[in-house]
FIBALO-174564 format. One record per residue (C-alpha): x, y, z; residue number from 1. Coordinates in Angstrom, 2 decimals, always signed. Layout:
       u       v       w num
       X       Y       Z NUM
...
//
This chain:
       u       v       w num
  +78.70 +107.86 +112.11   1
  +81.41 +105.35 +112.90   2
  +84.88 +106.15 +114.22   3
  +87.99 +104.42 +112.95   4
  +91.25 +104.77 +114.88   5
  +94.55 +104.00 +113.16   6
  +97.38 +103.32 +115.61   7
 +100.99 +103.45 +114.53   8
 +103.10 +100.63 +115.94   9
 +105.44 +101.28 +118.87  10
 +109.15 +101.98 +118.40  11
 +110.87  +99.31 +116.35  12
 +114.58  +98.45 +116.23  13
 +116.16 +100.97 +113.87  14
 +119.74 +100.11 +112.93  15
 +119.53  +96.50 +114.12  16
 +119.59  +93.36 +111.98  17
 +115.81  +93.11 +112.27  18
 +113.90  +96.40 +112.33  19
 +110.58  +94.54 +112.66  20
 +110.94  +93.96 +116.42  21
 +109.80  +96.35 +119.13  22
 +112.52  +97.93 +121.24  23
 +112.22  +97.94 +125.04  24
 +111.01 +101.53 +124.83  25
 +108.53 +100.43 +122.16  26
 +107.05  +97.80 +124.46  27
 +106.62 +100.44 +127.17  28
 +105.00 +102.83 +124.67  29
 +102.48 +100.16 +123.70  30
 +101.76  +99.45 +127.37  31
 +101.12 +103.15 +128.01  32
  +98.81 +103.28 +124.99  33
  +96.82 +100.34 +126.31  34
  +96.50 +101.88 +129.77  35
  +95.38 +105.18 +128.26  36
  +92.71 +103.54 +126.09  37
  +91.39 +101.60 +129.08  38
  +91.39 +104.67 +131.34  39
  +89.43 +106.65 +128.74  40
  +87.02 +103.75 +128.20  41
  +87.72 +103.19 +124.51  42
  +85.67 +100.24 +123.30  43
  +86.14  +98.62 +119.91  44
  +83.70  +96.59 +117.85  45
  +86.44  +95.31 +115.55  46
  +90.21  +95.28 +115.53  47
  +92.38  +95.03 +112.42  48
  +96.14  +94.56 +112.27  49
  +98.75  +94.15 +109.54  50
 +101.00  +91.15 +109.08  51
 +104.18  +92.72 +110.45  52
 +105.64  +91.69 +113.81  53
 +105.89  +95.27 +115.14  54
 +102.23  +95.90 +114.30  55
 +100.99  +92.66 +115.84  56
 +103.16  +92.97 +118.97  57
 +101.85  +96.49 +119.61  58
  +98.29  +95.21 +119.24  59
  +99.00  +92.25 +121.55  60
 +100.39  +94.45 +124.34  61
  +97.31  +96.70 +124.16  62
  +94.99  +93.68 +124.14  63
  +96.67  +92.29 +127.28  64
  +95.93  +95.53 +129.15  65
  +92.26  +95.18 +128.21  66
  +92.20  +91.56 +129.37  67
  +93.92  +92.44 +132.67  68
  +91.07  +94.88 +133.29  69
  +88.40  +92.32 +132.33  70
  +87.46  +94.31 +129.24  71
  +86.58  +92.92 +125.84  72
  +89.14  +93.27 +123.07  73
  +88.01  +91.74 +119.75  74
  +90.16  +89.09 +118.10  75
  +92.32  +90.97 +115.57  76
  +91.56  +90.52 +111.89  77
  +94.82  +90.31 +109.95  78
  +94.83  +92.43 +106.82  79
  +97.68  +92.47 +104.30  80
  +96.66  +95.94 +103.11  81
  +97.81  +97.37 +106.45  82
 +101.44  +96.37 +105.92  83
 +104.03  +99.13 +105.66  84
 +105.72  +99.98 +102.36  85
 +109.00  +98.18 +101.73  86
 +111.34 +101.15 +101.43  87
 +113.32  +99.93 +104.45  88
 +113.88  +96.53 +102.84  89
 +114.72  +98.14  +99.50  90
 +117.19 +100.48 +101.18  91
 +118.93  +97.60 +102.96  92
 +119.55  +95.97  +99.58  93
 +120.56  +99.09  +97.65  94
 +122.50 +101.18 +100.17  95
 +125.70  +99.07 +100.01  96
 +125.86  +99.90  +96.29  97
 +124.95 +103.56  +96.82  98
 +127.71 +104.10  +99.40  99
 +130.14 +103.83  +96.49 100
 +128.04 +105.45  +93.75 101
 +125.96 +108.19  +95.41 102
 +127.84 +111.22  +96.85 103
 +125.15 +112.10  +99.41 104
 +124.86 +108.59 +100.83 105
 +128.64 +108.26 +100.80 106
 +128.98 +111.46 +102.87 107
 +126.38 +110.31 +105.43 108
 +128.13 +106.98 +105.98 109
 +131.51 +108.67 +106.23 110
 +130.13 +110.90 +109.01 111
 +128.88 +107.83 +110.87 112
 +132.36 +106.28 +110.68 113
 +133.92 +109.44 +112.11 114
 +131.23 +110.00 +114.75 115
 +129.06 +106.95 +115.65 116
 +126.70 +109.24 +117.62 117
 +125.40 +110.49 +114.28 118
 +124.22 +107.00 +113.29 119
 +120.48 +107.33 +113.99 120
 +120.20 +110.86 +112.62 121
 +122.12 +110.04 +109.46 122
 +120.16 +106.83 +108.95 123
 +116.95 +108.89 +108.95 124
 +118.43 +111.42 +106.51 125
 +119.54 +108.56 +104.29 126
 +116.12 +106.94 +104.49 127
 +114.30 +110.15 +103.53 128
 +116.67 +110.67 +100.60 129
 +116.27 +107.07  +99.46 130
 +112.48 +107.14  +99.90 131
 +112.11 +110.13  +97.60 132
 +114.09 +108.37  +94.89 133
 +112.13 +105.16  +95.39 134
 +108.63 +106.67  +95.25 135
 +109.65 +108.50  +92.06 136
 +110.44 +105.06  +90.59 137
 +114.09 +106.03  +90.12 138
 +115.14 +102.96  +92.10 139
 +113.70  +99.52  +91.42 140
 +114.58  +96.50  +93.52 141
 +113.79  +92.90  +92.58 142
 +111.43  +91.21  +95.02 143
 +110.31  +94.50  +96.60 144
 +106.75  +95.80  +96.19 145
 +106.95  +99.17  +94.38 146
 +105.49 +102.31  +95.99 147
 +102.57 +102.52  +93.56 148
 +101.60  +98.92  +94.37 149
 +101.86  +99.64  +98.09 150
  +99.47 +102.56  +97.64 151
  +97.00 +100.33  +95.81 152
  +97.28  +97.66  +98.52 153
  +96.42 +100.29 +101.15 154
  +93.39 +101.44  +99.16 155
  +92.20  +97.84  +98.94 156
  +92.74  +97.31 +102.66 157
  +90.85 +100.48 +103.51 158
  +87.97  +99.40 +101.28 159
  +87.72  +96.10 +103.14 160
  +87.57  +97.93 +106.48 161
  +84.97 +100.45 +105.30 162
  +82.83  +97.82 +103.56 163
  +82.63  +95.87 +106.82 164
  +82.03  +98.78 +109.18 165
  +78.46  +99.22 +110.37 166
  +76.75 +102.35 +111.61 167
  +78.04 +103.75 +114.94 168
  +80.84 +101.20 +115.31 169
  +84.26 +101.96 +116.77 170
  +87.09 +100.31 +114.87 171
  +90.72  +99.98 +115.96 172
  +93.48  +99.46 +113.38 173
  +97.13  +98.71 +114.21 174
  +99.41  +99.58 +111.32 175
 +102.39 +101.73 +110.30 176
 +103.26 +105.34 +109.51 177
 +103.35 +104.98 +105.74 178
  +99.98 +103.26 +105.75 179
  +98.44 +105.98 +107.93 180
  +99.94 +108.63 +105.64 181
  +98.42 +106.93 +102.62 182
  +95.00 +106.59 +104.26 183
  +95.06 +110.22 +105.40 184
  +95.82 +111.22 +101.81 185
  +92.81 +109.25 +100.60 186
  +90.57 +111.14 +103.02 187
  +92.07 +114.55 +102.16 188
  +92.35 +113.77  +98.44 189
  +96.09 +114.52  +98.33 190
  +97.67 +113.25  +95.11 191
 +101.27 +114.46  +95.52 192
 +103.14 +111.23  +96.27 193
 +106.14 +113.02  +97.76 194
 +103.89 +114.86 +100.23 195
 +102.14 +111.62 +101.12 196
 +105.44 +109.89 +101.82 197
 +106.63 +112.95 +103.75 198
 +103.72 +112.68 +106.19 199
 +105.33 +109.46 +107.38 200
 +108.14 +111.37 +109.07 201
 +105.77 +113.26 +111.38 202
 +103.76 +110.27 +112.62 203
 +104.91 +109.26 +116.09 204
 +105.06 +105.76 +117.51 205
 +101.76 +104.62 +119.10 206
 +100.04 +107.83 +118.01 207
  +96.52 +107.52 +116.70 208
  +94.84 +109.15 +113.74 209
  +91.05 +109.00 +113.66 210
  +88.37 +109.28 +111.00 211
  +84.61 +109.67 +110.91 212
  +82.92 +107.31 +108.49 213
  +79.41 +107.11 +107.11 214
  +78.04 +105.73 +103.86 215
  +79.28 +108.62 +101.72 216
  +81.98 +110.19 +103.88 217
  +85.42 +109.32 +105.21 218
  +86.65 +112.41 +107.01 219
  +89.80 +113.04 +109.03 220
  +88.87 +113.77 +112.66 221
  +92.30 +113.93 +114.32 222
  +95.91 +113.35 +113.26 223
  +98.91 +111.94 +115.13 224
  +97.45 +112.22 +118.66 225
  +99.77 +111.18 +121.48 226
  +98.18 +112.04 +124.85 227
  +99.63 +109.00 +126.62 228
 +103.40 +109.61 +126.26 229
 +105.73 +111.97 +128.09 230
 +108.21 +113.97 +126.02 231
 +111.12 +111.63 +126.71 232
 +109.07 +108.66 +125.46 233
 +108.24 +110.16 +122.05 234
 +109.91 +108.52 +119.03 235
 +109.40 +108.47 +115.28 236
 +110.71 +105.05 +114.21 237
//
């Protein structure tokens, strides 16, 4: 059987103008991941990565650790189906309207004004609230890929990976939490979209989720592993 490892990107820049950039802590997380993989002698026959900056930067940092140790790291294959869903982009467009029209969002933003220390926590609460509305198709945003289309894109991306994986290969995939949640759901045959989206909130930065794959099977082997980070380095965004 083959093994496929899905790595979530390192910490991005929540609350900044551009979320799709690794934070300083994120860069260190990716470095620690690379050192761990090298120390445990992980070898990959193929590497896939999504189109997003945070995904590709995480992959690049890991690849540099391999090269520094004179180890082979395959040239990444860029795959659109590994991109994250666009709830963050949708939220950025819609939240300014919701601050006036939605009581829950209005209360969260009011708390941030009164106590800026609550910013990150309230942003996550707001995101979870918004995500549940969005996946239920209660919010539609022009120019944003809907949740159901994101799910189909992930299925297509996974099919490409599986169709091109040969017997006994080890495959590395650098992607995002929503994508890993969606792929895990495919393996476990979970159809509840809210539960699938909810998995996203438990997947930690630079964690890896692994699967065993053969011709007729795609089975979850491990979920959200994080052996390379100390407690103070663990993040979820």
